[in-house]
C-alpha positions as CSV (number, residue, x, y, z in Angstrom):
1,D,0.0,0.0,0.0
2,R,1.4,3.4,-1.0
3,F,-0.2,5.1,2.0
4,T,0.1,3.3,5.4
5,V,0.6,4.1,9.0
6,S,3.8,2.0,9.2
7,E,7.0,2.5,7.3
8,E,7.6,-1.3,7.6
9,N,4.9,-2.0,5.0
10,G,4.6,1.3,3.2
11,N,5.6,4.9,3.5
12,G,4.0,5.8,6.9
13,A,2.2,8.8,5.3
14,L,-1.1,8.2,7.2
15,T,-1.7,9.1,10.7
16,Y,-4.9,7.1,11.1
17,P,-5.8,3.9,9.1
18,I,-9.2,4.4,7.4
19,A,-10.7,2.8,4.3
20,L,-14.0,1.8,2.7
21,L,-15.6,-1.6,3.6
22,T,-15.1,-4.4,1.0
23,A,-18.1,-6.2,-0.5
24,D,-17.1,-9.3,1.5
25,E,-17.3,-7.4,4.7
26,I,-20.6,-5.9,3.8
27,A,-21.9,-9.4,2.9
28,Y,-20.7,-10.8,6.2
29,A,-22.7,-8.1,7.9
30,G,-25.9,-9.3,6.1
31,A,-26.1,-7.7,2.7
32,V,-27.1,-10.1,-0.2
33,Y,-26.8,-9.6,-3.9
34,L,-30.2,-8.2,-5.2
35,Q,-32.0,-9.1,-2.0
36,D,-33.6,-6.2,0.0
37,N,-32.5,-6.3,3.7
38,G,-33.1,-3.4,6.1
39,S,-32.3,-5.4,9.3
40,Y,-28.5,-5.6,9.3
41,Y,-26.4,-3.1,11.2
42,L,-24.8,-1.5,8.2
43,Y,-28.2,-0.6,6.7
44,D,-28.9,3.1,6.6
45,N,-31.4,3.7,3.7
46,A,-28.7,5.2,1.5
47,Y,-26.6,4.4,-1.5
48,W,-22.9,4.0,-0.8
49,W,-19.8,2.5,-2.5
50,S,-17.7,-0.4,-1.2
51,L,-14.0,-0.6,-1.8
52,S,-14.4,-3.7,-4.1
53,P,-14.2,-3.6,-7.9
54,S,-16.8,-5.7,-9.7
55,N,-15.7,-5.9,-13.4
56,F,-14.4,-3.9,-16.3
57,H,-16.1,-3.6,-19.7
58,S,-13.3,-3.4,-22.3
59,S,-15.8,-2.6,-25.1
60,N,-16.9,0.7,-23.6
61,T,-14.0,1.1,-21.0
62,N,-16.4,1.3,-18.0
63,A,-15.3,0.0,-14.7
64,N,-17.9,-1.4,-12.2
65,A,-17.7,-1.5,-8.4
66,W,-19.9,-3.0,-5.7
67,Y,-22.2,-0.7,-3.7
68,V,-25.1,-0.9,-1.2
69,N,-28.4,0.5,-2.4
70,S,-31.1,2.2,-0.3
71,T,-33.0,-1.0,0.3
72,G,-29.9,-2.7,1.7
73,Y,-28.8,-5.0,-1.1
74,L,-25.4,-5.4,-2.8
75,Y,-25.2,-4.5,-6.5
76,A,-22.5,-3.3,-9.0
77,S,-22.6,-0.2,-11.1
78,W,-20.3,2.0,-13.2
79,V,-18.0,4.1,-11.1
80,T,-19.2,7.2,-12.9
81,T,-22.5,6.9,-10.9
82,S,-22.7,9.2,-7.9
83,R,-23.0,7.4,-4.6
84,G,-21.9,8.1,-1.0
85,V,-19.1,6.6,0.9
86,R,-19.0,5.1,4.3
87,P,-15.5,5.1,5.8
88,A,-14.5,2.5,8.4
89,V,-11.7,2.1,10.8
90,S,-10.3,-1.1,12.3
91,L,-9.5,-1.1,16.0
92,K,-6.8,-3.2,17.6
93,M,-7.9,-6.2,19.7
94,G,-8.3,-5.1,23.2
95,T,-9.5,-1.6,22.4
96,K,-11.9,-0.5,25.2
97,I,-14.9,1.7,24.9
98,I,-14.8,4.1,27.9
99,D,-17.8,6.2,27.2
100,G,-20.7,6.8,24.8
101,D,-23.4,4.6,23.3
102,G,-22.5,5.0,19.6
103,T,-25.2,7.5,18.8
104,V,-24.7,10.9,17.1
105,Q,-25.5,12.5,20.5
106,S,-23.1,10.3,22.4
107,P,-20.4,8.8,20.2
108,Y,-18.1,6.1,21.5
109,V,-15.0,7.3,23.2
110,I,-12.2,4.7,23.1
111,E,-9.1,4.2,25.2
């Protein structure tokens, strides 16, 4: 990775590791290809991109990537389509929540 938090495996240019979720991670959470699902924890009634590519059409030079639609299913679309993003961070094992309940009014505070 060109931008990492560690100079061991990259250039150390990032202070905080952050990325988009992959289609696999979204599927593990409960999203299914072309199947509406508003009951898994990532569902938020919005369209947003994943990090995962889907395919490339060499005939018209369009690239596709996976996204979540407003009814909660996974699908792929041309990357020229406007969608939101949902950044995610990975916490080290043993990270403790010391305050908050995860809502906008009271976000988690971690140690």
